[in-house]
Every structure is written in C-alpha cells, then in structure tokens.
C-alpha positions in Angstrom: -70.9 -80.1 36.8 -67.3 -80.7 35.7 -68.5 -80.6 32.1 -70.1 -77.2 32.7 -66.9 -75.9 34.2 -64.9 -77.0 31.2 -67.3 -75.3 28.8 -67.1 -72.1 30.8 -63.2 -72.3 30.8 -63.1 -72.7 27.0 -65.5 -69.8 26.5 -63.3 -67.6 28.8 -60.1 -68.6 27.0 -61.7 -67.8 23.7 -62.7 -64.4 24.8 -59.2 -63.7 26.1 -57.7 -64.7 22.7 -60.2 -62.5 20.9 -59.3 -59.5 23.0 -55.6 -60.1 22.6 -56.0 -60.4 18.8 -58.2 -57.3 18.8 -55.5 -55.3 20.6 -52.8 -56.6 18.2 -54.9 -55.7 15.1 -55.6 -52.3 16.6 -52.0 -51.6 17.2 -51.2 -52.5 13.5 -53.9 -50.2 12.1 -53.4 -47.4 14.5 -51.0 -44.6 13.1 -47.6 -44.3 14.9 -46.9 -41.1 16.9 -44.0 -39.5 15.0 -44.5 -35.9 16.2 -41.5 -36.0 18.5 -39.1 -37.4 15.9 -40.3 -34.8 13.3 -39.8 -32.0 15.8 -36.2 -33.3 16.3 -35.7 -33.5 12.5 -37.1 -29.9 12.1 -34.7 -28.6 14.7 -31.8 -30.3 13.0 -32.8 -28.9 9.6 -33.2 -25.5 11.0 -29.8 -25.7 12.6 -28.3 -26.8 9.2 -30.0 -23.9 7.5 -28.8 -21.4 10.1 -25.3 -22.8 9.7 -25.5 -22.5 5.9 -26.8 -19.0 6.1 -24.1 -18.0 8.6 -21.5 -19.5 6.2 -23.0 -17.5 3.3 -22.9 -14.3 5.4 -19.3 -15.1 6.3 -18.4 -15.7 2.7 -20.1 -12.5 1.6 -18.3 -10.6 4.3 -15.0 -12.2 3.2 -15.6 -11.3 -0.4 -16.5 -7.8 0.6 -13.3 -7.5 2.7 -11.3 -8.9 -0.3 -13.0 -6.4 -2.7 -12.4 -3.5 -0.4 -8.8 -4.6 0.3 -6.8 -4.5 3.4 -5.3 -1.1 4.2 -1.6 -1.4 3.3 -0.3 1.8 5.1 -1.8 2.4 8.6 0.4 5.5 9.0 -2.0 7.5 6.8 -4.9 7.2 9.2 -2.6 7.6 12.2 -1.0 10.8 11.0 -4.0 12.5 9.3 -6.7 11.3 11.8 -8.9 10.9 8.7 -11.1 8.2 7.3 -9.3 6.0 4.8 -11.0 4.2 1.9 -9.1 1.8 -0.4 -9.7 2.7 -4.0 -7.3 0.4 -5.9 -4.5 -2.1 -5.1 -2.0 -3.5 -7.5 -0.3 -6.6 -6.1 1.9 -7.2 -9.1 2.7 -4.0 -11.0 5.6 -5.5 -12.9 7.8 -2.4 -12.3 11.5 -3.3 -12.1 14.5 -1.3 -13.3 18.1 -2.3 -13.2 20.9 0.4 -13.1 24.5 -0.9 -13.2 23.8 -3.6 -10.7 21.2 -1.9 -8.6 17.7 -3.4 -9.1 14.8 -1.2 -8.1 11.5 -3.1 -7.9 7.9 -1.9 -7.0 6.4 -4.9 -5.2 2.9 -3.4 -4.7 1.1 -0.1 -4.6 -2.2 1.1 -3.2 -4.4 4.1 -3.8 -6.6 5.4 -0.9 -8.9 8.3 -0.5 -8.6 10.2 2.8 -11.4 12.5 4.2 -12.2 14.3 7.4 -8.5 14.9 8.3 -7.2 16.7 11.3 -6.6 20.4 10.8 -2.8 19.8 11.1 -2.9 18.0 7.7 -3.8 21.2 5.8 -0.1 21.7 4.9 -0.3 18.6 2.7 -4.0 18.7 1.9 -5.5 22.3 2.1 -9.0 20.9 1.8 -8.3 18.2 4.4 -9.1 15.5 1.9 -7.3 13.9 -1.0 -5.6 10.8 -2.1 -2.4 8.9 -1.1 -0.6 6.3 -3.2 1.7 4.1 -1.2 4.5 2.2 -3.1 6.2 -0.8 -1.5 9.8 -0.8 -2.9 12.8 -3.1 -2.8 16.3 -2.3 -3.8 18.9 -4.9 -4.3 22.6 -4.3 -5.1 23.6 -7.3 -7.2 27.0 -6.0 -7.9 30.3 -6.6 -6.0 30.8 -2.9 -5.1 29.1 -0.2 -3.1 26.7 1.9 -5.1 25.3 5.4 -4.4 21.8 6.4 -5.2 18.9 8.6 -3.9 15.7 6.7 -4.6 13.3 9.0 -6.4 10.1 8.3 -8.3 7.5 10.3 -10.1 4.1 9.8 -11.7 3.9 11.7 -15.0 0.6 13.3 -16.0 0.2 15.7 -19.0 3.9 15.5 -20.0 7.4 15.3 -18.7 7.1 18.7 -17.0 3.8 17.9 -15.2 4.3 15.2 -12.6 3.9 14.2 -9.0 7.1 13.3 -7.1 7.3 10.7 -4.4 7.9 11.6 -0.7 9.5 9.6 2.1 8.8 12.0 5.0 5.0 11.9 5.4 2.9 8.8 6.1 5.7 6.2 6.3 5.4 3.5 9.0 8.5 3.3 11.1 9.2 -0.3 10.0 9.0 0.9 6.3 11.5 3.7 6.6 14.7 2.9 4.8 17.3 1.9 7.4 20.6 3.3 5.9 23.9 2.3 7.2 25.0 5.5 5.5 22.6 7.8 3.5 22.2 7.0 -0.2 24.7 4.1 0.1 24.0 0.6 -1.0 26.7 -1.9 0.0 27.5 -4.9 -2.3 24.8 -7.6 -1.9 22.6 -5.4 0.3 18.8 -5.3 0.1 16.4 -2.7 1.4 12.6 -2.6 1.6 10.8 0.6 2.2 7.8 2.8 1.3 7.4 6.0 -0.7 4.1 7.9 -1.0 2.5 10.2 -3.5 0.1 12.9 -2.4 -2.7 14.0 -4.7 -5.5 16.5 -4.2 -8.9 15.9 -5.8 -8.1 17.7 -9.0 -4.8 15.9 -9.5 -6.5 12.6 -8.9 -9.2 13.3 -11.4 -6.5 14.2 -14.0 -4.5 11.0 -13.4 -7.7 9.0 -13.6 -8.5 10.2 -17.1 -5.0 10.1 -18.6 -2.5 7.4 -19.3 -0.2 8.0 -16.4 3.4 6.8 -16.4 5.6 5.8 -13.5 9.3 6.7 -13.6 12.2 5.3 -11.6 14.6 8.1 -11.8 18.2 7.5 -12.8 21.5 8.4 -11.0 23.2 5.3 -9.7 26.9 5.7 -9.4 29.9 3.8 -8.0 31.3 7.0 -6.3 30.1 9.6 -3.9 30.5 12.4 -6.4 28.1 10.6 -8.8 30.6 11.0 -11.7 29.6 8.8 -14.7 26.2 8.0 -13.1 23.7 5.8 -14.9 21.5 8.0 -17.0 18.6 5.8 -18.1 15.3 6.2 -16.3 12.8 3.4 -15.9 9.5 4.0 -17.6 6.3 2.1 -16.9 2.6 2.2 -17.5 0.8 3.0 -14.2 -2.9 2.2 -13.7 -4.8 3.6 -10.7 -8.1 2.0 -11.4 -9.6 -1.1 -13.0 -10.6 0.8 -16.1 -7.0 1.7 -16.8 -5.9 -1.9 -16.1 -8.4 -3.2 -18.8 -7.3 -0.5 -21.3 -3.6 -1.3 -20.8 -4.3 -5.1 -21.3 -5.5 -4.5 -24.8 -3.4 -1.5 -25.8 -0.7 -1.5 -28.5 2.9 -1.6 -27.0 4.4 1.4 -28.7 8.2 1.9 -29.0 9.4 4.1 -26.2 10.5 7.2 -28.1 9.9 10.5 -26.3 6.6 10.9 -28.1 5.5 8.1 -25.7 7.7 8.4 -22.6 7.3 12.2 -22.3 3.6 12.1 -23.2 4.3 14.5 -26.1 1.7 12.9 -28.4 -0.9 10.1 -28.5 -0.4 7.3 -31.1 -2.7 5.3 -33.3 -1.0 2.3 -35.0 -1.0 2.3 -38.8 1.5 -0.5 -39.4 4.3 -2.3 -37.6 6.8 -5.0 -38.1 8.7 -5.8 -34.9 10.8 -8.8 -36.0 13.1 -7.4 -38.7 16.3 -7.9 -36.6 18.7 -7.0 -39.5 22.3 -6.4 -38.3 25.1 -4.6 -40.1 28.6 -4.2 -38.8 31.4 -1.7 -39.0 34.7 -2.8 -37.4 33.0 -5.0 -34.7 30.4 -2.3 -34.0 27.0 -4.0 -34.6 23.9 -1.9 -35.5 20.6 -3.8 -35.5 17.2 -2.6 -36.8 14.9 -4.6 -34.6 11.5 -3.3 -35.9 9.5 -0.4 -37.1 6.2 1.2 -36.2 4.2 3.7 -38.3 1.7 5.7 -36.2 -0.7 8.6 -36.6 0.1 11.0 -33.9 -1.8 13.8 -32.1 0.3 16.2 -30.1 -1.0 16.7 -26.6 -2.2 20.2 -25.6 0.9 21.1 -23.8 3.1 20.0 -26.7 1.4 21.5 -29.7 3.8 24.4 -29.9 6.6 22.0 -30.8 4.8 21.0 -34.0 3.9 24.5 -35.2 5.9 24.1 -38.4 3.4 21.4 -39.4 0.5 23.7 -39.0 -2.8 22.0 -38.3 -2.0 19.1 -40.6 -2.5 15.4 -39.5 0.8 13.8 -38.7 2.5 10.4 -39.0 5.6 9.2 -37.1 7.9 6.4 -38.1 9.8 5.0 -35.1 12.6 2.6 -35.8 13.8 0.5 -32.8 17.6 0.0 -32.9 20.0 -2.1 -30.8 23.8 -1.4 -30.7 26.7 -3.6 -29.6 30.1 -1.9 -29.5 32.9 -4.5 -29.6 35.1 -2.0 -31.5 37.9 0.1 -29.9 36.0 3.3 -30.4 33.7 5.5 -28.2 30.6 6.2 -30.3 28.4 9.3 -29.6 24.7 9.7 -29.9 23.9 6.3 -31.5 25.1 7.5 -34.9 23.9 11.1 -34.7 21.4 12.4 -37.3 19.9 9.6 -39.4 18.4 10.2 -42.8 15.4 8.6 -44.6 15.2 8.5 -48.4 11.7 7.9 -49.7 10.6 6.8 -53.2 14.2 6.4 -54.5 15.4 9.9 -53.2 12.2 11.7 -54.2 12.3 13.1 -50.7 14.9 13.1 -47.9 14.1 13.5 -44.2 16.3 14.1 -41.2 15.6 12.2 -37.9 14.0 14.1 -35.0 16.6 13.9 -32.3 14.4 15.9 -29.9 11.9 13.1 -29.6 14.4 10.2 -29.6 15.6 8.2 -26.6 19.3 7.2 -27.0 21.1 5.2 -24.3 23.8 5.6 -23.5 24.9 8.8 -25.3 28.5 7.6 -25.1 28.8 4.0 -26.1 32.2 2.8 -24.9 34.0 -0.4 -26.1 32.2 -3.4 -24.7 28.9 -1.5 -24.1 25.5 -2.3 -25.5 22.8 0.4 -26.1 19.5 1.2 -27.8 17.9 4.0 -29.7 14.5 4.9 -31.2 15.1 6.8 -34.5 12.0 9.0 -35.3 10.8 10.7 -38.5 7.7 12.8 -38.7 5.6 13.5 -41.9 2.6 15.3 -43.0 0.0 12.6 -43.4 -1.2 13.8 -46.8 2.3 13.4 -48.2 3.1 10.3 -46.3 0.3 8.4 -48.0 2.2 8.9 -51.3 5.3 7.1 -50.1 5.8 3.4 -50.6 9.6 2.9 -50.3 11.8 3.8 -47.3 15.6 3.6 -47.1 17.3 4.3 -43.7 20.8 5.8 -43.8 22.8 6.0 -40.5 26.2 7.5 -40.2 28.9 8.5 -40.5 29.4 7.7 -36.8 31.3 10.1 -34.6 33.3 9.9 -31.4 35.1 12.4 -29.2 35.8 15.8 -30.7 33.4 15.0 -33.5 35.9 12.6 -35.0 34.4 10.5 -37.8 34.8 6.8 -37.2 35.0 3.7 -39.4 36.4 5.5 -42.4 33.2 7.6 -42.6 31.2 4.7 -43.8 27.4 4.7 -43.5 24.8 1.9 -43.0 21.7 1.4 -45.2 18.5 -0.5 -44.4 15.5 -1.1 -46.6 12.4 -0.7 -44.3 9.0 -2.3 -44.8 6.2 0.1 -45.7 2.5 0.1 -44.9 0.5 -1.7 -47.5 
C-alpha cells in the first residue's frame, strides 16, 4: 500500500514539473505584447515632428518678417490712414559729410509704398497713393564753437535741376523731430538725431527706379547767424532704392566727381584710367598734386544735350584729372588755377579746360587751406583716337583782383594716355 502511494506521488510530481516546464517554454516562445510601448513611441515621434514643423513654420515666418522688414516710420500709417508696405531698407548707406566741424550722417533709410490713404492726404498725394522715403539722420558738432545750419537734403533724378527735396513737416514721429535749443543752431559738442522724409508719386518713383539717383547733403554751415563765409561744398552720394541698383553700384566704376557725374549731365563709359599718379609740384609752398586721370566716353543726358550742341552729333570723350591742392603759401588762390590747358601730340592741338563741368573746392584757397579740383577736357572721339601724348599746363595762378601770383609761373605734367 505504502509502495503504491509512493509511486502515485512520484507520478504526480512528475506531471507538475512537466506542466511547469511547459508553461516556461510557452512563455519563451510566445511573442511579447509591445503594442502599448509602440503607441507611446509613436506619440512621442509625432510630438517631435509637430515641434519640428512648428519650428520650421516659425523660422519661415521670421524669415518672411525679416525679408519684408520692420516698418521704420509708424507716423506714415498714422497720418495717412493708408496701408504701408516696405519696399527697400538700407541699414548702412555710408552717407557721411563733414562741413567745418559739423558731421552729417545718414544712419539708415527706408522706402515704403502707401495705398488707400485718407482723403485728407490728397494735398501730398493727389492719387491717395505713392511712396515715402524716410531717412534717419544724425548731426554732430565736433568743433569747439557754435555752428549754424539748416539741414536740407535732396534726391537728384535727371539732372541738377530735377530733384526731390526732403521735408520735415509731414510724417515725422514726435520723438524724431529735431529738438532745437535754438532753430538752426548747433552748440559745440552737440548731437541731434532726427528724421526727414521724401514724398514721391508713382511716376517719380518709377523714374528714380530706372535712373542712377544721387543723394545730396546740401551745404551752408557757418560760424555766424548771418551765414557769412559759409561752407560751400555739398555732399554727393550714390543712392539705391532697390536691390537691383545696389547690385549695379557694387560693380560700377567709381568715376571722378566732376559735374558730368555729380550733376548727371552725362553718363560715362571708362576707356582708361590711372588713379595712382600722385605727382606733386610746388610754387612758393603751394603744392599742386595730380592724383590720377580717367578717360571716358560720354553720352549727354537728354536734358543736357543743348550744352554740347557745338559738338554736333559726334561721339565724345572726356578727360578728367583729379587734383589736390595744399596752400602753405601766404597768398589767396582763386579757382584752383583758373583755365587749364592741354597740349596734345607736342602742340599739334591745344585745348582749354571746361570750367562749367568742373567741381572746384574751395573757390578761394586761403593760406593753410587744402582743396581739390577735377580738371575736364572734352574731345570729338574721332580726333581723340589720333592723340597719344598729353601735356597738362596749369597757371599762371591768380588771387584777388586777378593778381598773378608766383611770378606768373606755370606747372606742367605729362599725363598717361590710353594704349
């Protein structure tokens, strides 16, 4: 009996072990349930994708905002009631002009298009739409005396007589109005920051967009309220109002700033230049330096053709000579030496300089002063191509009452010629 019980116990134990082993093997072979974990992972991946997409959207929006640009002058929308769209912004225009200690700098400017204006804006914009250019300006008096000046600026279009003047009445935020202690008065060491604007209708804007506009800082700084002996040299700068003009200026030849260029009298195409001559001659401590020369083919602008009528319809060439002057003599010198002469091919021909298209500053060079001049000669191209030797003659120099100075001596420079 006991033996039978033992056998039954062994059999039962064996069955239990087999069942246990079967369960263990089954659990090894049976696939794990990972559905819950995969769902969690999917949720996390989706969350990451959403965050990435949101970041992309945010970046795209930021890029869009950056491209469109922040509106620099909120007064335009406030005063016109119109819709304002940023067309172009120049954050570093490199426009700075110094006049006897007063430094005038354009820090930034922005072009906007304004549409759907209030009816009250028709005095400035008859079609109730147009363009506004806002210039952010700083003036700094670096001298030790009070200076007097009325800040005025202009954008030149076709020529010197066709321009758009700045305004400081319309569309100026209150915090960008110049806060005078006394009108047009700049105390020593003072600094002012303010806005000026330019208003353009659609036609004017189209014209400026297709030309090579110039920005002028007008002269007139003086050390007295009567403006006697005021500074006469204007600041002249290229002025882009769109990206196309910026790209064009980046690769354009830097022409000497005679009036053919500054007054937009003619367009130039470079034939030959040498800008590092730097030859100096001296008369009784008055130094006259030929810095460089440029030979250019010129085409008079439509508004200036009448000035060149003596040349007929012939192609023209201009020779511009960049000159620096340093007067350490005791004499006052007028007009940078007056009429200059050019001898070509050993006196085969002789030409007089074209004062009407020259910039000379200052007209009266006092002892201790420095100045500059662009001496200009103009030729028929068909004859110019026959010349290969150029000799510049300057002088005799004159002073007050047309008095001849330096014992009537003249200066002579051999100029490089196109090859």
